[in-house]
C-alpha positions as CSV (number, residue, x, y, z in Angstrom):
1,M,-117.4,-100.3,47.4
2,T,-113.5,-101.4,48.1
3,T,-111.2,-99.1,48.6
4,T,-107.3,-100.3,48.1
5,H,-105.2,-98.5,50.9
6,F,-101.3,-97.8,49.8
7,T,-98.6,-98.5,52.1
8,P,-94.8,-97.2,50.7
9,W,-91.8,-98.7,52.1
10,V,-89.4,-95.9,52.3
11,K,-85.6,-96.5,52.4
12,V,-83.7,-93.6,54.5
13,I,-80.3,-92.3,53.7
14,T,-78.0,-90.8,56.1
15,A,-74.5,-91.0,55.0
16,P,-72.3,-88.4,55.0
17,T,-70.6,-88.6,51.7
18,M,-72.0,-87.8,48.2
19,A,-70.0,-91.4,47.5
20,Q,-71.3,-93.5,50.6
21,V,-75.2,-91.8,49.2
22,R,-74.6,-92.9,45.8
23,E,-74.1,-96.2,47.2
24,H,-77.3,-96.6,48.8
25,W,-78.8,-94.9,45.9
26,A,-77.6,-98.1,43.5
27,A,-78.2,-100.6,46.0
28,L,-81.7,-99.3,46.1
29,A,-84.3,-102.4,46.5
30,P,-87.2,-102.5,44.2
31,D,-89.0,-103.4,47.5
32,Y,-88.7,-99.3,48.0
33,D,-91.5,-97.2,47.3
34,M,-89.5,-93.7,48.3
35,V,-86.2,-92.4,49.4
36,E,-86.1,-90.1,52.2
37,W,-82.4,-88.3,52.0
38,R,-81.5,-86.6,55.3
39,L,-79.8,-84.1,53.7
40,D,-78.7,-83.0,57.3
41,C,-76.2,-85.8,57.3
42,L,-74.3,-85.0,54.6
43,A,-71.1,-82.7,55.4
44,Y,-71.8,-81.0,52.2
45,L,-74.4,-79.6,50.3
46,D,-73.9,-80.2,46.9
47,E,-76.9,-79.0,45.3
48,A,-75.9,-79.7,42.1
49,A,-75.1,-83.9,42.6
50,I,-78.7,-83.0,45.4
51,A,-80.6,-82.5,42.1
52,E,-78.9,-85.0,39.8
53,L,-79.5,-87.7,42.1
54,C,-83.6,-86.5,42.6
55,Q,-84.0,-86.3,39.1
56,A,-82.5,-89.9,38.3
57,S,-84.1,-91.6,40.8
58,P,-86.6,-94.7,40.0
59,V,-88.8,-94.0,42.7
60,P,-90.1,-90.2,44.2
61,V,-87.9,-88.9,47.2
62,I,-88.1,-87.0,50.1
63,L,-85.5,-84.7,50.9
64,T,-85.7,-83.6,54.4
65,L,-83.2,-81.1,56.1
66,R,-83.0,-81.1,60.4
67,T,-81.7,-79.0,62.7
68,I,-80.2,-80.1,65.9
69,Q,-83.1,-78.4,67.8
70,Q,-85.7,-80.3,66.0
71,G,-83.4,-84.2,66.8
72,G,-81.3,-83.6,63.7
73,H,-77.9,-82.7,62.3
74,A,-77.9,-79.2,60.7
75,M,-76.5,-76.3,62.8
76,L,-78.2,-73.5,61.1
77,D,-80.7,-70.8,62.8
78,D,-84.1,-69.9,61.9
79,D,-83.1,-67.5,59.3
80,A,-80.6,-69.7,57.7
81,Y,-82.4,-72.9,58.1
82,A,-85.5,-71.1,55.7
83,K,-83.0,-69.7,53.0
84,A,-81.7,-73.5,53.1
85,I,-85.1,-75.0,52.4
86,L,-85.7,-72.5,49.9
87,R,-83.0,-73.0,47.7
88,L,-83.6,-76.9,48.1
89,A,-87.3,-76.6,46.9
90,K,-85.8,-75.1,43.4
91,L,-84.2,-78.2,42.9
92,A,-87.5,-80.1,42.2
93,P,-88.2,-82.9,44.5
94,D,-90.8,-84.8,44.8
95,Y,-91.5,-84.2,48.7
96,L,-90.1,-81.8,50.8
97,D,-89.4,-82.5,54.4
98,C,-89.2,-79.3,56.7
99,Q,-89.9,-78.4,60.3
100,A,-92.2,-76.0,61.9
101,P,-92.0,-73.2,62.8
102,L,-91.4,-71.3,59.4
103,P,-92.5,-68.0,58.4
104,V,-95.9,-68.2,56.3
105,E,-94.0,-65.9,53.8
106,T,-91.5,-68.4,53.5
107,L,-94.5,-71.5,53.4
108,T,-96.0,-69.2,50.8
109,Q,-92.7,-69.3,48.7
110,L,-92.0,-72.3,48.5
111,Q,-95.4,-72.7,46.7
112,A,-94.8,-70.5,44.9
113,C,-91.5,-71.9,43.6
114,A,-91.6,-75.4,43.9
115,P,-95.9,-76.0,42.7
116,Q,-94.8,-79.4,41.7
117,T,-92.9,-80.6,44.9
118,R,-95.5,-81.8,47.8
119,L,-94.7,-79.9,51.5
120,I,-93.8,-82.3,54.4
121,Y,-94.1,-79.9,57.3
122,A,-93.1,-81.3,60.6
123,Q,-93.0,-80.7,63.9
124,H,-90.9,-82.5,66.5
125,F,-91.3,-82.7,70.1
126,L,-88.0,-84.0,71.8
127,G,-89.4,-83.1,75.4
128,G,-92.3,-84.0,75.4
129,P,-96.0,-83.4,73.9
130,P,-97.5,-80.1,73.8
131,A,-100.2,-78.3,76.2
132,C,-102.9,-78.4,73.4
133,W,-102.3,-80.2,70.3
134,S,-105.0,-78.2,68.5
135,T,-103.3,-74.8,68.7
136,V,-100.2,-76.4,67.3
137,L,-102.2,-77.4,64.6
138,Q,-103.5,-74.9,64.0
139,A,-100.0,-72.8,64.3
140,M,-99.1,-75.2,61.1
141,R,-101.7,-74.8,58.8
142,H,-101.0,-73.6,55.5
143,P,-102.7,-74.3,52.2
144,A,-98.7,-74.8,50.4
145,V,-99.2,-78.1,53.3
146,Y,-99.7,-81.8,51.5
147,A,-99.1,-83.6,54.9
148,Y,-98.2,-82.3,58.9
149,K,-96.0,-84.8,60.6
150,L,-96.0,-84.0,64.4
151,V,-93.4,-86.2,66.3
152,L,-92.8,-87.3,70.2
153,G,-89.6,-88.3,71.8
154,D,-86.2,-88.8,70.5
155,V,-85.9,-88.9,66.7
156,S,-81.9,-88.9,66.5
C-alpha cells in the first residue's frame, strides 16, 4: 500500500497594520497552502477585520498570538492571554496556535466554543531544552489539542 504525504507551504504574515496585512493577503501566491497570521505583530487586534479575512481566505488560516515570554510581541500576562485566545477562537479560524501553559479549563473552553478549530499547542524553550521532555509533553496533553509544537532557541 502506498501513502501520499502532503507537506503544506505556509505563508507567514507579520505585518503591524491591517492595511499591510491586506496587501500580503492580496498578493497570496497560489503556491501557498496555508497562511499563518502572527497577530502579536499587529499594533491593534481588530477582531471584526480578523474574522473577515479568515472567512474570505482562499486557504486555511492559522491564527497565532505569541507573548514576549514565548518569543512574540504581545505584552499580555497569563490571564489576559487566555482571554485573548478565547476571543480569537470565537472567530472560528481553521487553526489556532496558542502557547503553553494554558489552564486546563481554558483548553476545555476552547474546545467547546470552537469545535471546528484545530488547536496547535506550542511551547517555546528560549533558554535551552527542558530537563525532561516527557514531563513537558505529559503536562501539555489535552483532548482539545490537534497538534503539539515544541520550539528550541530564538523564535523572534
